[in-house]
N, C-alpha and C positions, 0 to 999 in steps of 0.2 A: 749583311743582306736582308737580312729577317725586318729592317724596317724601312728596308728597299719594297722587298715583297707587298708589305702590308700598308705602303702608300701605294703601290702599282693596284692591288686590291680595291682597298678605296675607292681609284679614282675608275675604275671598270664599274663598283657598283654606282656611282656617281652617275656616269654617264648612263650606263642600266637602268635609273630612275630618272634620266632626262626624255629615254623613248616613250613615247605616248601616240593612241592613239589619236588624238587630237591635233598634233603637230602634222604637218606637212612630212608627203613620204619623202621628199630628200633632204627632211631636218634630221627625221630617222634614220636614217640610212647613213647622213655623214656622224651618227653617234656609234651605229654598230661599224662602219669603217674606222671609226675608233680606237672604238673597244679591239677590234680584228686585228690593228695594229700595234697594239700595246702589249695584246695577249702572246701574239706571234715570233716580239720582239726579240732577240739576243744583246743584252744591253753589251755586250761587247763587241759586239760588231754596228751595232747600232750610231757609233764615229762617222762608219764610210756610210752606212743606207742615208744618212740625210743630203750630203752632197748629191750623191746619185739618184734621189729623190725631184731633187732640185733642180739639177740637169734633164730631168725629164720630163720636169713640169714646163722648162725654161721650149721646149722643144713638143711639148703636146702642142696638138693640132683638134680636137676635139671636146666637145664641152665636160663632153662624161669623163673623159681620161683626166681635166683638171679639174673637175671634184672630186674624184678618188685622190688625186696625188695631192690637192690642198690639203684631204681631211688627213693624210696617212702622217702628214709633214706636222699637222697637229696635234696626231697622236704621239710622233716620235719625238716633238719637239718638249713635250710635256713628259713623256719619259728621262729626255736627256736631262732635263732638268732634276727629276728625281734623282737618275744615279748621280750628278754632281752633289746632292745633297747631300744623298747617302755614303759617301767614299770618306 
């Protein structure tokens, strides 16, 4: 799992570097949501979380929820890719 932890740490570092005062607030918030999603994810439960979040996205009515869920799914998708790569 060391390789996975390193990959996750590198991704979080990359996302942190993308946060910039020159960006629009919405762009920086998207990076922050992805960081939070990656950090808080339990890799074993991630396979269950993604379909649940996709269903929530389908049912979402307001723009804020849609934005948040899209960004969470982006972070989760990258995490899943790293998990598969390191199994």
